[in-house]
DSSP file (Angstrom, degrees, kcal/mol; ACC not computed):
  #  RESIDUE AA STRUCTURE BP1 BP2  ACC     N-H-->O    O-->H-N    N-H-->O    O-->H-N    TCO  KAPPA ALPHA  PHI   PSI    X-CA   Y-CA   Z-CA
    1    1 A M              0   0    0      0, 0.0     2,-0.3     0, 0.0   102,-0.1   0.000 360.0 360.0 360.0 143.5   -1.9    9.5   12.7
    2    2 A I        -     0   0    0    101,-0.4    24,-0.0   100,-0.3    28,-0.0  -0.763 360.0 -25.3-100.9 140.5   -2.1   13.3   12.4
    3    3 A G  S    S-     0   0    0     -2,-0.3     2,-0.3    23,-0.1    22,-0.0   0.149  93.1 -40.2  63.7-172.6   -4.0   15.4    9.8
    4    4 A K  S    S+     0   0    0    100,-0.0    20,-1.3     2,-0.0     2,-0.3  -0.662  75.7 113.3 -93.4 148.1   -4.9   14.5    6.3
    5    5 A G  E     -A   23   0A   0     -2,-0.3     2,-0.4    18,-0.2    18,-0.2  -0.912  45.1-126.0 167.9 172.1   -2.7   12.6    4.0
    6    6 A I  E     -A   22   0A   0     16,-2.1    16,-2.1    -2,-0.3     2,-0.4  -1.000  12.2-173.9-145.1 140.9   -2.4    9.4    2.2
    7    7 A L  E     -A   21   0A   0     98,-0.4   100,-0.5    -2,-0.4     2,-0.4  -0.952  16.0-173.3-133.8 115.9    0.2    6.6    1.9
    8    8 A E  E     -A   20   0A   0     12,-3.3    12,-2.3    -2,-0.4     2,-0.4  -0.921   8.7-158.9-117.7 133.2   -0.6    3.9   -0.6
    9    9 A A  E     -A   19   0A   0     -2,-0.4     2,-0.4    10,-0.2    10,-0.2  -0.914   9.3-173.4-110.0 135.0    1.4    0.6   -1.1
   10   10 A K  E     -A   18   0A   0      8,-2.5     8,-3.0    -2,-0.4     2,-0.3  -0.996  24.8-124.0-130.8 133.1    1.2   -1.3   -4.3
   11   11 A L  E     +A   17   0A   0     -2,-0.4     6,-0.2     6,-0.2   115,-0.2  -0.592  31.2 169.9 -74.4 129.8    2.7   -4.7   -5.0
   12   12 A V  E     -     0   0A   0      4,-2.8   112,-0.3     1,-0.5     5,-0.2   0.780  69.6  -9.4-105.5 -49.3    5.0   -4.7   -8.1
   13   13 A T  E >  S-A   16   0A   0      3,-1.8     3,-1.3   110,-0.1    -1,-0.5  -0.832  86.2 -87.0-135.9 176.2    6.7   -8.1   -7.9
   14   14 A P  T 3  S+     0   0    0      0, 0.0    70,-0.1     0, 0.0   100,-0.1   0.697 130.1  32.6 -59.5 -17.1    6.7  -10.7   -5.1
   15   15 A K  T 3  S+     0   0    0      1,-0.1    66,-2.3    68,-0.1    65,-0.6   0.205 113.4  65.9-123.5  14.6    9.6   -8.9   -3.4
   16   16 A K  E <   -AB  13  79A   0     -3,-1.3    -4,-2.8    63,-0.2    -3,-1.8  -0.992  50.9-175.2-148.2 132.7    9.0   -5.3   -4.3
   17   17 A I  E     -AB  11  78A   0     61,-2.1    61,-3.0    -2,-0.4     2,-0.4  -0.938  17.7-140.2-125.0 150.1    6.3   -2.6   -3.5
   18   18 A D  E     -AB  10  77A   0     -8,-3.0    -8,-2.5    -2,-0.3     2,-0.4  -0.907  18.0-157.3-102.7 136.4    5.8    0.9   -4.7
   19   19 A L  E     -AB   9  76A   0     57,-3.2    57,-2.1    -2,-0.4     2,-0.4  -0.944  10.5-177.2-118.0 136.4    4.8    3.6   -2.2
   20   20 A F  E     +AB   8  75A   0    -12,-2.3   -12,-3.3    -2,-0.4     2,-0.3  -0.998  12.2 169.4-130.8 135.4    3.0    6.8   -3.0
   21   21 A W  E     -A    7   0A   0     53,-2.4     2,-0.3    -2,-0.4   -14,-0.2  -0.962  23.5-166.2-146.0 164.2    2.2    9.5   -0.5
   22   22 A N  E     -A    6   0A   0    -16,-2.1   -16,-2.1    -2,-0.3     2,-0.4  -0.944  14.0-169.5-148.5 121.8    1.0   13.0    0.0
   23   23 A T  E     -A    5   0A   0     -2,-0.3   -18,-0.2   -18,-0.2     2,-0.1  -0.887  18.0-129.8-115.7 147.9    1.2   14.8    3.4
   24   24 A S     >  -     0   0    0    -20,-1.3     4,-0.7    -2,-0.4    -2,-0.0  -0.468  24.7-115.5 -85.4 165.1   -0.4   18.1    4.3
   25   25 A D  H  > S+     0   0    0      1,-0.2     4,-2.4     2,-0.2     5,-0.2   0.778 103.2  76.3 -72.5 -26.2    1.6   20.9    5.9
   26   26 A L  H  > S+     0   0    0      1,-0.2     4,-2.4     2,-0.2    -1,-0.2   0.917  94.8  44.7 -55.9 -51.9   -0.4   20.7    9.1
   27   27 A P  H  > S+     0   0    0      0, 0.0     4,-2.2     0, 0.0    -1,-0.2   0.850 113.5  52.1 -63.2 -32.2    1.2   17.6   10.6
   28   28 A L  H  X S+     0   0    0     -4,-0.7     4,-2.0     2,-0.2    -2,-0.2   0.896 110.9  46.9 -70.3 -39.2    4.6   18.8    9.6
   29   29 A K  H  X S+     0   0    0     -4,-2.4     4,-2.5     2,-0.2     5,-0.2   0.882 110.7  52.5 -66.7 -39.0    4.0   22.1   11.4
   30   30 A V  H  X S+     0   0    0     -4,-2.4     4,-3.4    -5,-0.2     5,-0.3   0.921 109.1  49.8 -63.4 -43.4    2.7   20.4   14.5
   31   31 A I  H  X S+     0   0    0     -4,-2.2     4,-2.7     1,-0.2     6,-0.3   0.940 111.6  48.1 -60.4 -46.1    5.8   18.2   14.7
   32   32 A Q  H  X>S+     0   0    0     -4,-2.0     5,-1.3     1,-0.2     4,-0.5   0.908 116.9  42.7 -60.2 -42.4    8.0   21.2   14.4
   33   33 A Y  H  <5S+     0   0    0     -4,-2.5     3,-0.3     3,-0.2    -2,-0.2   0.932 116.4  46.6 -70.4 -46.0    6.0   23.1   17.1
   34   34 A Y  H  <5S+     0   0    0     -4,-3.4    -2,-0.2     1,-0.2    -3,-0.2   0.927 121.3  35.3 -65.7 -44.2    5.7   20.1   19.5
   35   35 A F  H  <5S-     0   0    0     -4,-2.7    -1,-0.2    -5,-0.3    -2,-0.2   0.435 103.7-131.4 -91.0   1.2    9.3   19.0   19.3
   36   36 A N  T  <5S+     0   0    0     -4,-0.5     2,-0.3    -3,-0.3    -3,-0.2   0.880  70.3  96.6  52.2  47.1   10.5   22.6   19.1
   37   37 A C  S   <S-     0   0    0     -5,-1.3    -2,-0.2    -6,-0.3    -1,-0.2  -0.986  80.5 -90.3-156.5 158.7   12.8   22.0   16.1
   38   38 A R    >>  -     0   0    0     -2,-0.3     3,-1.5     1,-0.1     4,-0.6  -0.376  34.1-123.3 -69.1 147.0   12.9   22.3   12.4
   39   39 A L  G >4 S+     0   0    0      1,-0.3     3,-1.0     2,-0.2    -1,-0.1   0.832 110.4  63.8 -61.2 -31.1   11.7   19.3   10.5
   40   40 A E  G 34 S+     0   0    0      1,-0.2    -1,-0.3     3,-0.1     4,-0.1   0.753  97.0  58.8 -64.4 -22.5   15.0   19.2    8.6
   41   41 A K  G <4 S+     0   0    0     -3,-1.5     2,-0.3     2,-0.1    -1,-0.2   0.713  95.8  76.7 -77.2 -23.0   16.7   18.5   11.9
   42   42 A L  S << S-     0   0    0     -3,-1.0     2,-0.6    -4,-0.6    53,-0.1  -0.649  91.9-110.8 -91.4 147.7   14.7   15.3   12.5
   43   43 A S  E     -C   94   0B   0     51,-0.9    51,-2.5    -2,-0.3     2,-0.6  -0.661  28.5-149.1 -78.0 120.1   15.4   12.1   10.6
   44   44 A Q  E     +C   93   0B   0     -2,-0.6    25,-2.0    49,-0.2     2,-0.3  -0.817  30.4 168.2 -92.2 120.4   12.5   11.4    8.2
   45   45 A V  E     -CD  92  68B   0     47,-2.5    47,-2.6    -2,-0.6     2,-0.5  -0.873  36.2-138.1-135.6 162.4   12.0    7.7    7.8
   46   46 A M  E     -CD  91  67B   0     21,-2.4    21,-2.2    -2,-0.3     2,-0.5  -0.988  19.9-153.7-118.1 129.2    9.8    5.1    6.5
   47   47 A R  E     -CD  90  66B   0     43,-3.1    43,-2.5    -2,-0.5     2,-0.6  -0.918   1.3-158.7-106.7 128.1    9.2    1.9    8.6
   48   48 A I  E     -CD  89  65B   0     17,-2.8    17,-1.5    -2,-0.5     2,-0.4  -0.926  14.5-163.4-108.5 112.8    8.3   -1.3    6.9
   49   49 A Y  E     -CD  88  64B   0     39,-3.2    39,-1.7    -2,-0.6     2,-0.8  -0.769  18.5-139.3-100.7 137.6    6.6   -3.7    9.3
   50   50 A D  E     +CD  87  63B   0     13,-2.6    12,-2.3    -2,-0.4    13,-0.6  -0.872  31.1 166.4 -89.7 108.8    6.1   -7.4    8.8
   51   51 A V    >   +     0   0    0     35,-2.3     3,-1.5    -2,-0.8    36,-0.2  -0.032  11.6 158.4-116.6  28.5    2.5   -7.9   10.1
   52   52 A S  T 3  S-     0   0    0     34,-0.5     3,-0.1     1,-0.3    10,-0.1  -0.342  71.1  -5.2 -60.4 127.5    1.9  -11.4    8.8
   53   53 A H  T 3  S+     0   0    0      1,-0.2     2,-0.3    -2,-0.1    -1,-0.3   0.728 114.2  96.7  64.9  26.5   -0.9  -13.3   10.6
   54   54 A I  S <  S-     0   0    0     -3,-1.5     2,-0.9     2,-0.0    -1,-0.2  -0.946  78.1-117.2-137.4 161.0   -1.4  -10.6   13.3
   55   55 A I        -     0   0    0     -2,-0.3     2,-0.2    -3,-0.1     5,-0.1  -0.894  43.8-133.8 -97.2 108.5   -3.7   -7.7   13.9
   56   56 A F        +     0   0    0     -2,-0.9    -5,-0.1    -5,-0.2     5,-0.0  -0.432  31.3 175.6 -73.9 127.2   -1.2   -4.9   13.9
   57   57 A N        -     0   0    0     -2,-0.2    -1,-0.1     0, 0.0    -2,-0.0   0.280  60.8 -94.3-112.8   9.0   -1.5   -2.3   16.7
   58   58 A G  S    S+     0   0    0      0, 0.0    -2,-0.1     0, 0.0     3,-0.0   0.144 118.6  48.0 101.2 -18.6    1.5   -0.2   15.9
   59   59 A N  S    S+     0   0    0      1,-0.0    -3,-0.1     0, 0.0     0, 0.0   0.465  91.9  70.9-128.6  -6.4    3.9   -2.1   18.3
   60   60 A N        +     0   0    0     -5,-0.1    -5,-0.0     3,-0.0    -1,-0.0   0.117  58.6 137.5-109.9  23.1    3.5   -5.8   17.7
   61   61 A A        -     0   0    0      1,-0.1   -10,-0.2   -10,-0.0     3,-0.1  -0.303  62.2-121.8 -65.3 152.7    5.0   -6.4   14.3
   62   62 A H  S    S-     0   0    0    -12,-2.3     2,-0.3     1,-0.3    -1,-0.1   0.926  85.9 -37.2 -57.0 -45.7    7.2   -9.5   13.8
   63   63 A H  E     -D   50   0B   0    -13,-0.6   -13,-2.6     2,-0.0     2,-0.3  -0.958  61.2-157.3-166.3 169.3   10.0   -7.1   12.8
   64   64 A F  E     -D   49   0B   0     -2,-0.3     2,-0.3   -15,-0.2   -15,-0.2  -0.974   2.6-156.0-149.1 163.1   10.6   -3.9   10.9
   65   65 A F  E     -D   48   0B   0    -17,-1.5   -17,-2.8    -2,-0.3     2,-0.3  -0.958  16.0-134.1-138.1 161.8   13.3   -2.0    9.1
   66   66 A E  E     -D   47   0B   0     -2,-0.3     2,-0.4   -19,-0.2   -19,-0.2  -0.871  10.9-166.9-122.0 148.4   13.7    1.6    8.3
   67   67 A I  E     -D   46   0B   0    -21,-2.2   -21,-2.4    -2,-0.3     2,-0.4  -1.000  26.0-127.3-130.3 127.2   14.7    3.6    5.2
   68   68 A A  E     +D   45   0B   0     -2,-0.4   -23,-0.3   -23,-0.2   -25,-0.0  -0.640  43.1 161.1 -74.9 126.3   15.6    7.3    5.5
   69   69 A V        -     0   0    0    -25,-2.0     2,-0.1    -2,-0.4    -2,-0.1  -0.972  39.0-119.1-150.0 130.5   13.4    9.1    2.9
   70   70 A P    >   -     0   0    0      0, 0.0     3,-1.3     0, 0.0     4,-0.5  -0.482  20.2-131.5 -71.8 140.7   12.4   12.9    2.6
   71   71 A F  G >  S+     0   0    0      1,-0.3     3,-0.7     2,-0.2   -48,-0.2   0.842 103.7  61.7 -58.7 -36.4    8.7   13.6    2.9
   72   72 A H  G 3  S+     0   0    0      1,-0.2    -1,-0.3     2,-0.1   -49,-0.0   0.660  83.8  81.2 -69.8 -12.9    8.7   15.8   -0.2
   73   73 A K  G <  S-     0   0    0     -3,-1.3    -1,-0.2     1,-0.1    -2,-0.2   0.935  75.4-161.8 -61.3 -49.3    9.8   12.9   -2.4
   74   74 A G    <   +     0   0    0     -3,-0.7   -53,-2.4    -4,-0.5     2,-0.3   0.202  59.6  39.8  90.3 -17.6    6.3   11.6   -2.6
   75   75 A N  E     +B   20   0A   0    -55,-0.2     2,-0.3     2,-0.0   -55,-0.2  -0.992  55.2 174.1-159.9 159.5    7.1    8.0   -3.8
   76   76 A W  E     -B   19   0A   0    -57,-2.1   -57,-3.2    -2,-0.3     2,-0.5  -0.981  23.9-132.0-162.3 150.7    9.6    5.2   -3.1
   77   77 A T  E     -B   18   0A   0     -2,-0.3     2,-0.5   -59,-0.2   -59,-0.2  -0.948  16.2-157.6-112.4 131.5   10.2    1.6   -4.1
   78   78 A V  E     -B   17   0A   0    -61,-3.0   -61,-2.1    -2,-0.5     2,-0.2  -0.942  16.8-177.4-109.9 122.3   11.0   -1.0   -1.5
   79   79 A K  E     +B   16   0A   0     -2,-0.5   -63,-0.2   -63,-0.2    -2,-0.0  -0.676  51.8  49.4-111.5 167.5   12.9   -4.1   -2.7
   80   80 A G        +     0   0    0    -65,-0.6   -64,-0.2    -2,-0.2    -1,-0.2   0.707  67.5 156.3  83.1  21.3   14.0   -7.2   -1.0
   81   81 A L        -     0   0    0    -66,-2.3    -1,-0.2    -3,-0.2     6,-0.0  -0.404  47.3-107.8 -76.5 158.8   10.8   -8.2    0.7
   82   82 A V    >   -     0   0    0     -2,-0.1     3,-0.5     1,-0.1    29,-0.2  -0.741  35.3-116.4 -89.9 130.6   10.1  -11.8    1.6
   83   83 A P  T 3  S+     0   0    0      0, 0.0    30,-0.2     0, 0.0    29,-0.2  -0.272  94.3  27.4 -62.4 153.2    7.4  -13.5   -0.5
   84   84 A N  T 3  S+     0   0    0     27,-1.2     2,-0.3    28,-0.3    28,-0.2   0.832  96.9 114.2  64.9  39.3    4.2  -14.7    1.2
   85   85 A R    <   -     0   0    0     -3,-0.5    26,-3.0    26,-0.2     2,-0.4  -0.902  63.1-124.5-131.3 159.1    4.3  -12.0    4.0
   86   86 A N  E     - E   0 110B   0     -2,-0.3   -35,-2.3    24,-0.2   -34,-0.5  -0.899  28.8-170.0-106.7 136.2    2.1   -9.0    4.9
   87   87 A Y  E     -CE  50 109B   0     22,-2.6    22,-2.5    -2,-0.4     2,-0.4  -0.965  13.6-172.4-128.5 143.4    3.6   -5.6    5.1
   88   88 A I  E     -C   49   0B   0    -39,-1.7   -39,-3.2    -2,-0.4     2,-0.4  -0.985  14.7-152.4-127.8 143.0    2.4   -2.2    6.4
   89   89 A V  E     -C   48   0B   0     18,-0.4    17,-2.9    -2,-0.4     2,-0.4  -0.924   8.2-169.2-118.8 140.2    4.5    0.9    6.0
   90   90 A E  E     -CF  47 105B   0    -43,-2.5   -43,-3.1    -2,-0.4     2,-0.4  -0.977   9.3-152.5-124.7 143.2    4.5    4.1    8.1
   91   91 A I  E     +CF  46 104B   0     13,-2.1    12,-3.8    -2,-0.4    13,-1.8  -0.942  41.7 113.5-111.3 134.3    6.2    7.4    7.3
   92   92 A G  E     -CF  45 102B   0    -47,-2.6   -47,-2.5    -2,-0.4     2,-0.3  -0.886  57.1 -74.1-169.7-160.0    7.3    9.6   10.2
   93   93 A V  E     -CF  44 101B   0      8,-2.4     8,-3.2    -2,-0.3     2,-0.6  -0.921  28.5-127.1-124.4 150.2   10.2   11.1   12.1
   94   94 A K  E     -CF  43 100B   0    -51,-2.5   -51,-0.9    -2,-0.3     6,-0.2  -0.852  22.1-178.5 -92.8 121.4   12.8    9.6   14.5
   95   95 A I  S    S-     0   0    0      4,-2.8     2,-0.2    -2,-0.6    -1,-0.2   0.902  72.9  -9.6 -82.6 -49.1   12.8   11.6   17.7
   96   96 A T  S    S-     0   0    0      3,-1.1    -1,-0.2   -53,-0.0   -53,-0.0  -0.744  92.8 -79.3-133.4-176.2   15.6    9.7   19.3
   97   97 A A  S    S+     0   0    0     -2,-0.2     3,-0.0     1,-0.2    -3,-0.0   0.819 132.7  26.2 -58.7 -29.3   17.3    6.4   18.3
   98   98 A N  S    S+     0   0    0      1,-0.0     2,-0.6    -4,-0.0    -1,-0.2   0.576 105.1  87.3-110.7 -13.0   14.4    4.4   19.7
   99   99 A D        -     0   0    0      2,-0.0    -4,-2.8     0, 0.0    -3,-1.1  -0.811  50.7-177.7-100.2 122.0   11.5    6.9   19.4
  100  100 A F  E     -F   94   0B   0     -2,-0.6    -6,-0.2    -6,-0.2    -3,-0.0  -0.943  12.9-160.6-118.0 134.9    9.5    7.0   16.2
  101  101 A F  E     -F   93   0B   0     -8,-3.2    -8,-2.4    -2,-0.4     2,-0.2  -0.935  18.8-147.7-116.7 106.8    6.6    9.4   15.6
  102  102 A P  E     +F   92   0B   0      0, 0.0   -10,-0.3     0, 0.0  -100,-0.3  -0.450  22.5 175.8 -78.9 144.8    4.4    8.2   12.7
  103  103 A L  E     +     0   0B   0    -12,-3.8  -101,-0.4     1,-0.4     2,-0.3   0.751  68.9  16.4-107.3 -45.8    2.6   10.5   10.3
  104  104 A L  E     -F   91   0B   0    -13,-1.8   -13,-2.1  -103,-0.1    -1,-0.4  -0.963  59.1-157.5-133.9 147.9    1.0    8.2    7.8
  105  105 A R  E     -F   90   0B   0     -2,-0.3   -98,-0.4   -15,-0.2   -15,-0.2  -0.983  16.8-141.4-125.5 137.7    0.2    4.5    7.6
  106  106 A S        -     0   0    0    -17,-2.9   -98,-0.2    -2,-0.4     2,-0.1  -0.298  27.2 -89.9 -87.8 175.5   -0.3    2.5    4.4
  107  107 A N        -     0   0    0   -100,-0.5   -18,-0.4     1,-0.1     2,-0.3  -0.336  53.3 -92.8 -69.3 162.5   -2.7   -0.2    3.5
  108  108 A S        -     0   0    0    -20,-0.1     2,-0.4    -2,-0.1   -20,-0.2  -0.658  40.4-161.3 -82.7 138.6   -1.5   -3.8    4.1
  109  109 A V  E     -E   87   0B   0    -22,-2.5   -22,-2.6    -2,-0.3     2,-0.6  -0.985   7.4-150.6-124.1 131.7    0.2   -5.5    1.2
  110  110 A H  E     -E   86   0B   0     -2,-0.4     2,-0.3   -24,-0.2   -24,-0.2  -0.894  15.5-139.5-101.8 122.4    0.6   -9.3    0.8
  111  111 A T        -     0   0    0    -26,-3.0   -27,-1.2    -2,-0.6   -26,-0.2  -0.655  30.3-110.3 -79.8 134.9    3.6  -10.3   -1.2
  112  112 A A        -     0   0    0     -2,-0.3     2,-0.4   -29,-0.2   -28,-0.3  -0.253  23.9-112.1 -69.7 152.2    2.9  -13.2   -3.5
  113  113 A M        -     0   0    0    -30,-0.2     2,-0.5   -29,-0.1    -1,-0.1  -0.699  34.3-167.7 -83.1 130.4    4.1  -16.7   -3.0
  114  114 A V        -     0   0    0     -2,-0.4     2,-0.7  -100,-0.1     8,-0.0  -0.985  10.1-152.7-127.0 126.6    6.6  -17.7   -5.7
  115  115 A D  S    S-     0   0    0     -2,-0.5     3,-0.1     1,-0.2    -2,-0.0  -0.868  75.4 -27.9-101.4 108.2    7.8  -21.3   -6.3
  116  116 A G  S    S+     0   0    0     -2,-0.7     2,-0.4     1,-0.2    -1,-0.2   0.540 106.6 115.4  73.8   8.4   11.3  -21.5   -7.9
  117  117 A L        -     0   0    0      2,-0.0     2,-0.2     3,-0.0    -1,-0.2  -0.855  50.8-149.7-110.5 148.1   11.1  -18.2   -9.7
  118  118 A N    >>  -     0   0    0     -2,-0.4     4,-1.0    -3,-0.1     3,-1.0  -0.602  40.0 -93.0-102.4 175.1   13.2  -15.1   -9.3
  119  119 A D  T 34 S+     0   0    0      1,-0.3     3,-0.3    -2,-0.2    -1,-0.0   0.812 123.3  54.5 -57.4 -33.2   12.0  -11.5   -9.9
  120  120 A R  T 34 S+     0   0    0      1,-0.2    -1,-0.3     3,-0.1    -3,-0.0   0.796 110.5  45.3 -72.9 -26.4   13.3  -11.5  -13.5
  121  121 A E  T <4 S+     0   0    0     -3,-1.0     2,-0.6     1,-0.0    -1,-0.2   0.605 102.8  78.8 -89.0 -11.1   11.4  -14.7  -14.5
  122  122 A Y     <  -     0   0    0     -4,-1.0     2,-0.7    -3,-0.3    -1,-0.0  -0.865  58.6-164.8-109.5 122.0    8.2  -13.5  -12.8
  123  123 A T        -     0   0    0     -2,-0.6     2,-0.5  -110,-0.1  -110,-0.1  -0.919  13.3-161.2-102.9 114.8    5.8  -11.1  -14.4
  124  124 A F        -     0   0    0     -2,-0.7     2,-0.5  -112,-0.3    -2,-0.0  -0.838  11.8-179.3-101.9 125.9    3.3   -9.8  -11.8
  125  125 A I        -     0   0    0     -2,-0.5  -113,-0.1     5,-0.0     5,-0.1  -0.953  14.4-154.0-123.5 110.2    0.1   -8.2  -12.9
  126  126 A S    >>  -     0   0    0     -2,-0.5     3,-1.8  -115,-0.2     4,-0.9  -0.506  29.0-112.3 -78.3 153.2   -2.1   -6.9  -10.1
  127  127 A P  G >4 S+     0   0    0      0, 0.0     3,-0.6     0, 0.0    -1,-0.1   0.846 118.7  55.0 -54.4 -34.2   -5.9   -6.7  -10.7
  128  128 A S  G 34 S+     0   0    0      1,-0.2    -3,-0.0     3,-0.0    -2,-0.0   0.709 109.1  48.0 -72.5 -17.9   -5.7   -2.9  -10.5
  129  129 A N  G <4 S+     0   0    0     -3,-1.8    -1,-0.2     2,-0.1     2,-0.1   0.542  85.2 110.1 -99.2  -8.1   -3.0   -2.8  -13.2
  130  130 A Q    <<  -     0   0    0     -4,-0.9     2,-0.5    -3,-0.6    -5,-0.0  -0.412  58.5-145.0 -71.3 144.1   -4.7   -5.1  -15.7
  131  131 A Q        -     0   0    0      1,-0.1    -2,-0.1    -2,-0.1    -1,-0.0  -0.944  16.1-177.7-112.1 126.3   -5.9   -3.5  -18.9
  132  132 A Y        -     0   0    0     -2,-0.5     3,-0.4     1,-0.2    -1,-0.1   0.525  32.1-136.5-100.4  -8.2   -9.1   -4.9  -20.3
  133  133 A G        -     0   0    0      1,-0.2    -1,-0.2     3,-0.0     0, 0.0  -0.229  37.3 -66.8  77.3-173.0   -9.4   -2.8  -23.4
  134  134 A D  S    S+     0   0    0      2,-0.1     2,-0.2    -2,-0.0    -1,-0.2   0.378  91.7 118.6 -98.5   4.7  -12.6   -1.2  -24.7
  135  135 A Q        -     0   0    0     -3,-0.4     3,-0.0     1,-0.0    -3,-0.0  -0.499  56.1-140.7 -77.7 139.0  -14.4   -4.5  -25.6
  136  136 A Q        -     0   0    0     -2,-0.2    -2,-0.1     1,-0.1     5,-0.0  -0.712  29.4-102.4 -89.3 147.6  -17.7   -5.3  -23.8
  137  137 A P    >   -     0   0    0      0, 0.0     3,-1.5     0, 0.0     4,-0.3  -0.328  32.2-112.1 -63.7 155.1  -18.3   -8.9  -22.8
  138  138 A D  G >  S+     0   0    0      1,-0.3     3,-0.8     2,-0.1     4,-0.2   0.797 114.9  56.1 -60.3 -32.4  -20.7  -10.9  -25.0
  139  139 A W  G >> S+     0   0    0      1,-0.2     3,-1.8     2,-0.1     4,-0.9   0.617  82.8  87.9 -77.5 -11.6  -23.4  -11.1  -22.3
  140  140 A A  G <4 S+     0   0    0     -3,-1.5     3,-0.2     1,-0.3    -1,-0.2   0.777  82.1  57.7 -64.4 -25.9  -23.6   -7.3  -21.9
  141  141 A D  G <4 S+     0   0    0     -3,-0.8    -1,-0.3    -4,-0.3    -2,-0.1   0.698 112.3  41.2 -75.3 -16.5  -26.2   -6.9  -24.7
  142  142 A H  T <4 S+     0   0    0     -3,-1.8     2,-0.4    -4,-0.2    -2,-0.2   0.518 108.3  61.2-109.7  -6.8  -28.6   -9.3  -22.9
  143  143 A V     <  +     0   0    0     -4,-0.9     2,-0.3    -3,-0.2    -1,-0.1  -0.965  49.7 154.7-128.6 135.4  -28.3   -8.2  -19.3
  144  144 A S    >   -     0   0    0     -2,-0.4     3,-1.5    -3,-0.0    -3,-0.0  -0.895  58.8 -95.0-142.6 177.6  -29.0   -5.0  -17.5
  145  145 A T  T 3  S+     0   0    0     -2,-0.3    -2,-0.0     1,-0.3    -1,-0.0   0.694 128.1  45.8 -68.5 -14.5  -29.8   -4.0  -14.0
  146  146 A Y  T 3  S+     0   0    0      2,-0.1    -1,-0.3     0, 0.0    -3,-0.0   0.194  83.2 137.9-110.7  15.2  -33.5   -4.1  -15.1
  147  147 A S    <   -     0   0    0     -3,-1.5     2,-0.5     2,-0.0    -4,-0.1  -0.313  37.6-159.6 -64.7 141.3  -33.4   -7.4  -17.0
  148  148 A Y        -     0   0    0      2,-0.1     8,-0.1     1,-0.1    -2,-0.1  -0.991   0.1-163.4-121.9 120.7  -36.3   -9.8  -16.5
  149  149 A Y    >   +     0   0    0     -2,-0.5     3,-2.1     2,-0.1     7,-0.6   0.433  46.8 121.4 -92.0  -1.1  -35.4  -13.3  -17.5
  150  150 A N  T 3  S-     0   0    0      1,-0.3     8,-0.1     6,-0.2     3,-0.1  -0.499  94.7  -0.4 -66.2 118.2  -38.8  -14.9  -17.9
  151  151 A G  T 3  S+     0   0    0     -2,-0.4    -1,-0.3     1,-0.2     7,-0.1   0.596 106.3 132.2  79.8  11.2  -38.9  -16.2  -21.4
  152  152 A S  S X  S-     0   0    0     -3,-2.1     3,-0.8     1,-0.1     4,-0.4  -0.266  77.3 -97.1 -86.7 178.8  -35.4  -14.9  -22.2
  153  153 A I  T 3  S+     0   0    0      1,-0.2    -1,-0.1     2,-0.1    -4,-0.1   0.564 112.1  77.6 -70.7  -9.2  -32.6  -16.8  -23.8
  154  154 A Y  T 3  S-     0   0    0     -5,-0.2    -1,-0.2     1,-0.0    -5,-0.1   0.012 120.3 -84.7 -97.6  28.1  -31.3  -17.6  -20.3
  155  155 A G  S <  S+     0   0    0     -3,-0.8    -2,-0.1     1,-0.2     3,-0.1   0.611  76.0 146.4  93.7  13.6  -33.7  -20.4  -19.5
  156  156 A G        -     0   0    0     -7,-0.6    -1,-0.2    -4,-0.4    -6,-0.2  -0.200  58.1 -76.0 -72.5 172.2  -36.8  -18.6  -18.1
  157  157 A R              0   0    0      1,-0.1    -1,-0.2    -6,-0.1    -5,-0.1  -0.374 360.0 360.0 -69.6 149.1  -40.3  -19.9  -18.5
  158  158 A K              0   0    0     -8,-0.1    -1,-0.1    -7,-0.1    -2,-0.0   0.384 360.0 360.0-109.3 360.0  -41.9  -19.4  -21.9
């Protein structure tokens, strides 16, 4: 991958992920210079790789599919994924019908296993999306990083 940038994938439902990215101008300028053409002339695509049960090296995915998406968009939702699979997404340009030049690669996302439910019946809450409120847990008043439990209410010696 060239230059700085980020591509983050987040699971929304067992069959859908949201993608968010930010690319710097440097890789885009390098592509234009190296391939001697304007970026607008190249097909800007996102490749979604099925990498379940493998160590992905960029070429060994079980299969992949492509979606044309402009870099400046910054986000995209991918639907229709298969539950209980691992996916990695790359954003890049198609040089020819078979040649792909990646710019950014996402984190791996595991789609959840769903038994007998469809997307409308299933409410997915990822740990990063859960809201806990402003309440502290009951034990917070009794424990700190400096707590000494000897003789405390937690069973130490008296």
